C-alpha atoms as an extended CHARMM CRD file, in Angstrom:
* protein
*
       182  EXT
         1         1  MET       CA            263.2150000000       27.2730000000      -43.2240000000  PROA      1               0.0000000000
         2         2  GLU       CA            262.4290000000       30.3980000000      -45.2670000000  PROA      2               0.0000000000
         3         3  GLN       CA            265.0370000000       33.1490000000      -45.1390000000  PROA      3               0.0000000000
         4         4  ALA       CA            263.9850000000       36.5460000000      -43.7960000000  PROA      4               0.0000000000
         5         5  ALA       CA            263.6410000000       39.3220000000      -46.3430000000  PROA      5               0.0000000000
         6         6  PRO       CA            262.8580000000       43.0110000000      -46.0450000000  PROA      6               0.0000000000
         7         7  PRO       CA            259.4070000000       44.2350000000      -47.1150000000  PROA      7               0.0000000000
         8         8  GLU       CA            258.6860000000       44.4740000000      -50.8280000000  PROA      8               0.0000000000
         9         9  GLN       CA            257.5740000000       48.1080000000      -50.4400000000  PROA      9               0.0000000000
        10        10  ILE       CA            259.0050000000       50.7250000000      -48.0880000000  PROA      10              0.0000000000
        11        11  THR       CA            257.7600000000       54.2860000000      -47.7160000000  PROA      11              0.0000000000
        12        12  ALA       CA            260.6260000000       56.7290000000      -47.1390000000  PROA      12              0.0000000000
        13        13  GLY       CA            259.3890000000       60.3150000000      -46.9760000000  PROA      13              0.0000000000
        14        14  PRO       CA            259.3550000000       61.7390000000      -50.5120000000  PROA      14              0.0000000000
        15        15  VAL       CA            260.0510000000       58.3510000000      -52.0990000000  PROA      15              0.0000000000
        16        16  VAL       CA            258.7040000000       54.8270000000      -52.0580000000  PROA      16              0.0000000000
        17        17  LEU       CA            260.9350000000       51.8060000000      -52.5440000000  PROA      17              0.0000000000
        18        18  HSD       CA            259.3760000000       48.9990000000      -54.5820000000  PROA      18              0.0000000000
        19        19  ARG       CA            260.8590000000       45.5660000000      -55.1340000000  PROA      19              0.0000000000
        20        20  VAL       CA            262.1570000000       45.4150000000      -58.7160000000  PROA      20              0.0000000000
        21        21  ARG       CA            259.9600000000       43.4220000000      -61.1150000000  PROA      21              0.0000000000
        22        22  GLU       CA            260.0580000000       42.6370000000      -64.8450000000  PROA      22              0.0000000000
        23        23  ALA       CA            257.0310000000       44.9020000000      -65.3130000000  PROA      23              0.0000000000
        24        24  ASP       CA            259.3590000000       47.8140000000      -64.4270000000  PROA      24              0.0000000000
        25        25  THR       CA            261.6840000000       47.2440000000      -67.4040000000  PROA      25              0.0000000000
        26        26  GLU       CA            260.5790000000       50.2130000000      -69.5110000000  PROA      26              0.0000000000
        27        27  SER       CA            260.6740000000       52.6360000000      -66.5500000000  PROA      27              0.0000000000
        28        28  VAL       CA            264.1480000000       51.4640000000      -65.5370000000  PROA      28              0.0000000000
        29        29  ALA       CA            265.4580000000       51.7030000000      -69.0960000000  PROA      29              0.0000000000
        30        30  ALA       CA            264.0500000000       55.2220000000      -69.4590000000  PROA      30              0.0000000000
        31        31  ALA       CA            265.5280000000       56.4600000000      -66.1500000000  PROA      31              0.0000000000
        32        32  ILE       CA            268.9400000000       55.0550000000      -67.0170000000  PROA      32              0.0000000000
        33        33  GLY       CA            268.7990000000       56.3430000000      -70.5880000000  PROA      33              0.0000000000
        34        34  GLU       CA            267.9870000000       59.8570000000      -69.3800000000  PROA      34              0.0000000000
        35        35  SER       CA            270.8820000000       59.7110000000      -66.9030000000  PROA      35              0.0000000000
        36        36  ILE       CA            273.7150000000       58.0660000000      -68.8220000000  PROA      36              0.0000000000
        37        37  ALA       CA            275.9710000000       61.1430000000      -68.7090000000  PROA      37              0.0000000000
        38        38  HSD       CA            275.4010000000       61.4490000000      -64.9450000000  PROA      38              0.0000000000
        39        39  LEU       CA            275.9270000000       57.7320000000      -64.2260000000  PROA      39              0.0000000000
        40        40  ARG       CA            278.7540000000       56.9200000000      -66.6790000000  PROA      40              0.0000000000
        41        41  PRO       CA            281.6410000000       58.2020000000      -64.4920000000  PROA      41              0.0000000000
        42        42  TRP       CA            280.6750000000       55.9190000000      -61.5770000000  PROA      42              0.0000000000
        43        43  MET       CA            278.7660000000       52.9300000000      -62.9080000000  PROA      43              0.0000000000
        44        44  PRO       CA            280.6040000000       50.4420000000      -65.1370000000  PROA      44              0.0000000000
        45        45  TRP       CA            277.3070000000       49.3020000000      -66.6550000000  PROA      45              0.0000000000
        46        46  ALA       CA            276.2680000000       52.8500000000      -67.7130000000  PROA      46              0.0000000000
        47        47  HSD       CA            277.1510000000       53.1650000000      -71.3940000000  PROA      47              0.0000000000
        48        48  ASP       CA            275.7590000000       54.8400000000      -74.4850000000  PROA      48              0.0000000000
        49        49  GLY       CA            273.1540000000       52.5980000000      -75.9630000000  PROA      49              0.0000000000
        50        50  HSD       CA            272.1320000000       51.0890000000      -72.6190000000  PROA      50              0.0000000000
        51        51  SER       CA            269.0810000000       49.2260000000      -73.7980000000  PROA      51              0.0000000000
        52        52  THR       CA            265.7700000000       47.8800000000      -72.5910000000  PROA      52              0.0000000000
        53        53  GLU       CA            267.3600000000       44.4330000000      -72.8480000000  PROA      53              0.0000000000
        54        54  ASP       CA            270.1780000000       45.5810000000      -70.5150000000  PROA      54              0.0000000000
        55        55  ALA       CA            267.5740000000       46.8140000000      -68.0210000000  PROA      55              0.0000000000
        56        56  LEU       CA            265.6570000000       43.5350000000      -68.2780000000  PROA      56              0.0000000000
        57        57  ASP       CA            268.8490000000       41.5460000000      -67.6900000000  PROA      57              0.0000000000
        58        58  TRP       CA            269.5540000000       43.5820000000      -64.5210000000  PROA      58              0.0000000000
        59        59  ILE       CA            265.9670000000       43.1190000000      -63.3200000000  PROA      59              0.0000000000
        60        60  ARG       CA            266.1030000000       39.3540000000      -63.8750000000  PROA      60              0.0000000000
        61        61  ARG       CA            269.3510000000       39.1470000000      -61.8820000000  PROA      61              0.0000000000
        62        62  ALA       CA            267.7210000000       41.2220000000      -59.1280000000  PROA      62              0.0000000000
        63        63  GLU       CA            264.7180000000       38.8810000000      -59.0540000000  PROA      63              0.0000000000
        64        64  GLU       CA            267.0160000000       35.8380000000      -58.8420000000  PROA      64              0.0000000000
        65        65  GLY       CA            268.9510000000       37.5280000000      -56.0380000000  PROA      65              0.0000000000
        66        66  TRP       CA            265.7530000000       38.2210000000      -54.1020000000  PROA      66              0.0000000000
        67        67  ALA       CA            264.6200000000       34.6130000000      -54.4950000000  PROA      67              0.0000000000
        68        68  GLY       CA            268.0400000000       33.4250000000      -53.2820000000  PROA      68              0.0000000000
        69        69  GLY       CA            268.2270000000       35.9230000000      -50.4100000000  PROA      69              0.0000000000
        70        70  THR       CA            271.4360000000       37.5240000000      -51.7390000000  PROA      70              0.0000000000
        71        71  VAL       CA            270.1560000000       40.7810000000      -53.2900000000  PROA      71              0.0000000000
        72        72  PHE       CA            267.1220000000       42.8060000000      -52.3000000000  PROA      72              0.0000000000
        73        73  GLY       CA            266.7470000000       45.2860000000      -55.1550000000  PROA      73              0.0000000000
        74        74  TYR       CA            264.3630000000       48.2330000000      -55.1210000000  PROA      74              0.0000000000
        75        75  LEU       CA            263.3230000000       50.9530000000      -57.4930000000  PROA      75              0.0000000000
        76        76  ILE       CA            263.1030000000       54.3950000000      -55.9660000000  PROA      76              0.0000000000
        77        77  ARG       CA            259.8660000000       56.0680000000      -57.0390000000  PROA      77              0.0000000000
        78        78  LEU       CA            258.6010000000       59.5310000000      -56.2210000000  PROA      78              0.0000000000
        79        79  ALA       CA            255.7800000000       59.1840000000      -53.6950000000  PROA      79              0.0000000000
        80        80  ALA       CA            253.8790000000       61.9690000000      -55.4610000000  PROA      80              0.0000000000
        81        81  ASP       CA            253.5480000000       60.3580000000      -58.9020000000  PROA      81              0.0000000000
        82        82  GLY       CA            255.4440000000       57.0390000000      -59.0460000000  PROA      82              0.0000000000
        83        83  THR       CA            258.2110000000       58.2590000000      -61.3660000000  PROA      83              0.0000000000
        84        84  VAL       CA            261.2930000000       56.0030000000      -61.2100000000  PROA      84              0.0000000000
        85        85  VAL       CA            264.2470000000       58.1060000000      -60.0360000000  PROA      85              0.0000000000
        86        86  GLY       CA            266.8120000000       55.4390000000      -59.1440000000  PROA      86              0.0000000000
        87        87  SER       CA            267.6050000000       52.1550000000      -57.5010000000  PROA      87              0.0000000000
        88        88  VAL       CA            268.8950000000       50.9900000000      -54.1430000000  PROA      88              0.0000000000
        89        89  SER       CA            269.7880000000       47.4410000000      -53.1030000000  PROA      89              0.0000000000
        90        90  LEU       CA            270.7970000000       45.4260000000      -50.0540000000  PROA      90              0.0000000000
        91        91  MET       CA            273.4250000000       42.8690000000      -51.1000000000  PROA      91              0.0000000000
        92        92  ALA       CA            274.9210000000       39.9310000000      -49.2170000000  PROA      92              0.0000000000
        93        93  ARG       CA            278.4980000000       40.3330000000      -50.4710000000  PROA      93              0.0000000000
        94        94  VAL       CA            280.4890000000       41.6860000000      -47.5310000000  PROA      94              0.0000000000
        95        95  GLY       CA            280.6210000000       38.6710000000      -45.2420000000  PROA      95              0.0000000000
        96        96  PRO       CA            278.5300000000       37.1060000000      -42.5020000000  PROA      96              0.0000000000
        97        97  GLY       CA            276.3430000000       39.3760000000      -40.3900000000  PROA      97              0.0000000000
        98        98  ALA       CA            276.5550000000       42.2300000000      -42.8990000000  PROA      98              0.0000000000
        99        99  LEU       CA            274.8270000000       43.6070000000      -45.9690000000  PROA      99              0.0000000000
       100       100  GLU       CA            276.0610000000       46.2030000000      -48.4430000000  PROA      100             0.0000000000
       101       101  ILE       CA            273.8840000000       48.9820000000      -49.8150000000  PROA      101             0.0000000000
       102       102  GLY       CA            274.4710000000       50.1350000000      -53.3780000000  PROA      102             0.0000000000
       103       103  TYR       CA            272.5920000000       52.8460000000      -55.2260000000  PROA      103             0.0000000000
       104       104  TRP       CA            272.2250000000       55.1380000000      -58.2350000000  PROA      104             0.0000000000
       105       105  LEU       CA            270.0410000000       58.1690000000      -58.7970000000  PROA      105             0.0000000000
       106       106  HSD       CA            268.6170000000       59.7820000000      -61.9220000000  PROA      106             0.0000000000
       107       107  GLY       CA            270.6910000000       62.8610000000      -62.7820000000  PROA      107             0.0000000000
       108       108  GLY       CA            267.6370000000       65.1070000000      -62.7760000000  PROA      108             0.0000000000
       109       109  HSD       CA            266.7100000000       64.2170000000      -59.1970000000  PROA      109             0.0000000000
       110       110  THR       CA            269.9030000000       64.8530000000      -57.2570000000  PROA      110             0.0000000000
       111       111  GLY       CA            270.1310000000       67.2630000000      -54.3310000000  PROA      111             0.0000000000
       112       112  ARG       CA            266.5560000000       66.6930000000      -53.1390000000  PROA      112             0.0000000000
       113       113  GLY       CA            267.1710000000       64.1680000000      -50.3570000000  PROA      113             0.0000000000
       114       114  HSD       CA            265.6570000000       61.2500000000      -52.2710000000  PROA      114             0.0000000000
       115       115  MET       CA            268.6870000000       58.9840000000      -51.9460000000  PROA      115             0.0000000000
       116       116  THR       CA            269.3100000000       59.8990000000      -48.3250000000  PROA      116             0.0000000000
       117       117  ALA       CA            265.6890000000       59.0110000000      -47.4900000000  PROA      117             0.0000000000
       118       118  ALA       CA            265.8980000000       55.7410000000      -49.4260000000  PROA      118             0.0000000000
       119       119  VAL       CA            269.2060000000       54.6490000000      -47.8670000000  PROA      119             0.0000000000
       120       120  GLU       CA            268.0580000000       55.6150000000      -44.3770000000  PROA      120             0.0000000000
       121       121  ALA       CA            264.9280000000       53.4830000000      -44.7250000000  PROA      121             0.0000000000
       122       122  LEU       CA            266.8090000000       50.5430000000      -46.2410000000  PROA      122             0.0000000000
       123       123  THR       CA            269.4830000000       50.7490000000      -43.5350000000  PROA      123             0.0000000000
       124       124  GLY       CA            266.7740000000       50.3600000000      -40.8980000000  PROA      124             0.0000000000
       125       125  GLU       CA            265.1710000000       47.4410000000      -42.7130000000  PROA      125             0.0000000000
       126       126  GLY       CA            268.5350000000       45.7300000000      -43.2250000000  PROA      126             0.0000000000
       127       127  LEU       CA            269.5400000000       46.0520000000      -39.5900000000  PROA      127             0.0000000000
       128       128  ALA       CA            266.1460000000       44.6450000000      -38.5600000000  PROA      128             0.0000000000
       129       129  LEU       CA            266.8310000000       41.3670000000      -40.3900000000  PROA      129             0.0000000000
       130       130  PRO       CA            267.8460000000       38.4560000000      -38.1690000000  PROA      130             0.0000000000
       131       131  GLY       CA            271.6160000000       38.0030000000      -37.9550000000  PROA      131             0.0000000000
       132       132  ILE       CA            272.4990000000       41.3460000000      -39.5680000000  PROA      132             0.0000000000
       133       133  GLU       CA            274.7380000000       43.4310000000      -37.3210000000  PROA      133             0.0000000000
       134       134  ARG       CA            276.1030000000       45.9890000000      -39.7770000000  PROA      134             0.0000000000
       135       135  ILE       CA            275.4240000000       47.6870000000      -43.1020000000  PROA      135             0.0000000000
       136       136  VAL       CA            278.2760000000       48.7260000000      -45.4120000000  PROA      136             0.0000000000
       137       137  ILE       CA            278.3790000000       51.3510000000      -48.1720000000  PROA      137             0.0000000000
       138       138  LYS       CA            281.2980000000       51.6060000000      -50.6280000000  PROA      138             0.0000000000
       139       139  HSD       CA            282.0360000000       54.2780000000      -53.2160000000  PROA      139             0.0000000000
       140       140  ASP       CA            284.9660000000       55.7050000000      -55.1140000000  PROA      140             0.0000000000
       141       141  ALA       CA            286.7630000000       58.5100000000      -53.2590000000  PROA      141             0.0000000000
       142       142  THR       CA            286.0760000000       60.9780000000      -56.0770000000  PROA      142             0.0000000000
       143       143  ASN       CA            282.3120000000       60.3050000000      -56.0300000000  PROA      143             0.0000000000
       144       144  HSD       CA            281.5160000000       62.9630000000      -53.4450000000  PROA      144             0.0000000000
       145       145  ALA       CA            277.7430000000       62.7790000000      -53.9460000000  PROA      145             0.0000000000
       146       146  SER       CA            277.7100000000       59.0590000000      -53.0790000000  PROA      146             0.0000000000
       147       147  GLY       CA            279.9050000000       59.7160000000      -50.0600000000  PROA      147             0.0000000000
       148       148  ALA       CA            277.5900000000       62.4100000000      -48.7440000000  PROA      148             0.0000000000
       149       149  VAL       CA            274.7870000000       59.8900000000      -48.1670000000  PROA      149             0.0000000000
       150       150  PRO       CA            276.4590000000       57.6840000000      -45.5180000000  PROA      150             0.0000000000
       151       151  ARG       CA            278.0330000000       60.7540000000      -43.9260000000  PROA      151             0.0000000000
       152       152  ARG       CA            274.5830000000       62.3790000000      -43.4840000000  PROA      152             0.0000000000
       153       153  LEU       CA            273.1610000000       59.1870000000      -42.0050000000  PROA      153             0.0000000000
       154       154  GLY       CA            275.7810000000       58.6750000000      -39.3140000000  PROA      154             0.0000000000
       155       155  TYR       CA            277.7490000000       55.8930000000      -40.9630000000  PROA      155             0.0000000000
       156       156  ARG       CA            281.3820000000       55.7530000000      -39.8670000000  PROA      156             0.0000000000
       157       157  GLN       CA            284.2090000000       55.6500000000      -42.4030000000  PROA      157             0.0000000000
       158       158  VAL       CA            286.1350000000       52.4470000000      -41.6440000000  PROA      158             0.0000000000
       159       159  GLY       CA            288.5790000000       52.1880000000      -44.5080000000  PROA      159             0.0000000000
       160       160  ARG       CA            290.0030000000       53.1810000000      -47.8430000000  PROA      160             0.0000000000
       161       161  VAL       CA            290.9810000000       50.3700000000      -50.1770000000  PROA      161             0.0000000000
       162       162  SER       CA            293.0310000000       50.5620000000      -53.3720000000  PROA      162             0.0000000000
       163       163  ARG       CA            291.4250000000       48.7450000000      -56.2830000000  PROA      163             0.0000000000
       164       164  GLU       CA            291.4280000000       48.8360000000      -60.0270000000  PROA      164             0.0000000000
       165       165  PRO       CA            288.9940000000       51.4860000000      -61.3550000000  PROA      165             0.0000000000
       166       166  VAL       CA            286.0190000000       49.9360000000      -63.1560000000  PROA      166             0.0000000000
       167       167  ALA       CA            284.3280000000       53.1210000000      -64.3920000000  PROA      167             0.0000000000
       168       168  PRO       CA            285.8370000000       56.1700000000      -66.1300000000  PROA      168             0.0000000000
       169       169  GLY       CA            285.5030000000       58.6660000000      -63.2420000000  PROA      169             0.0000000000
       170       170  GLU       CA            286.9720000000       56.4270000000      -60.5800000000  PROA      170             0.0000000000
       171       171  SER       CA            290.2770000000       57.0940000000      -58.8500000000  PROA      171             0.0000000000
       172       172  GLY       CA            290.8730000000       53.5200000000      -57.7230000000  PROA      172             0.0000000000
       173       173  VAL       CA            290.4100000000       54.3580000000      -54.0410000000  PROA      173             0.0000000000
       174       174  GLU       CA            287.2790000000       52.8480000000      -52.5470000000  PROA      174             0.0000000000
       175       175  VAL       CA            285.9030000000       54.4380000000      -49.3690000000  PROA      175             0.0000000000
       176       176  VAL       CA            284.1900000000       52.0120000000      -46.9870000000  PROA      176             0.0000000000
       177       177  TRP       CA            281.5210000000       53.1290000000      -44.5010000000  PROA      177             0.0000000000
       178       178  GLU       CA            279.5550000000       51.1110000000      -41.9770000000  PROA      178             0.0000000000
       179       179  ILE       CA            276.8440000000       51.4640000000      -39.4230000000  PROA      179             0.0000000000
       180       180  ARG       CA            276.1740000000       48.8790000000      -36.7260000000  PROA      180             0.0000000000
       181       181  ARG       CA            273.0480000000       47.6980000000      -35.0000000000  PROA      181             0.0000000000
       182       182  LYS       CA            272.6080000000       49.5200000000      -31.7030000000  PROA      182             0.0000000000
């Protein structure tokens, strides 16, 4: 039996979410390269010299995850012109009946509601999948911008977990949010 998956394209107000494909490699590499200083404190993979090959490796893993039903990775594109401004993914790594949403946004596109629109749309799609009862978002306690997204969308903070920091700006306290199917 084929596993249910969210749609490959989702319109979310000012942005459109597109399933990640190898053809997107150059656009992904450019968006990350332009945003390294913004992403470095929070993303362990964001480093000087992040290359097209690094972007391609991430895309190939995302494609494998989609095929296996474990990661549904999307690029966030501006609806107006298709510019890649970030990524958002649904990931099956928080236990049965749940999916986690992870995201990053280009440093030049913050504060415009793009990520909130993307996460809101993906939350709805995730909760519509058979067997999914809750969506989880995790972020470091010092990453206030990432924490603002679930707060705006009505997620409930359900925990704070100590863990080893994996990126330079992290405090080692992970905040856990969830929203449940109604």
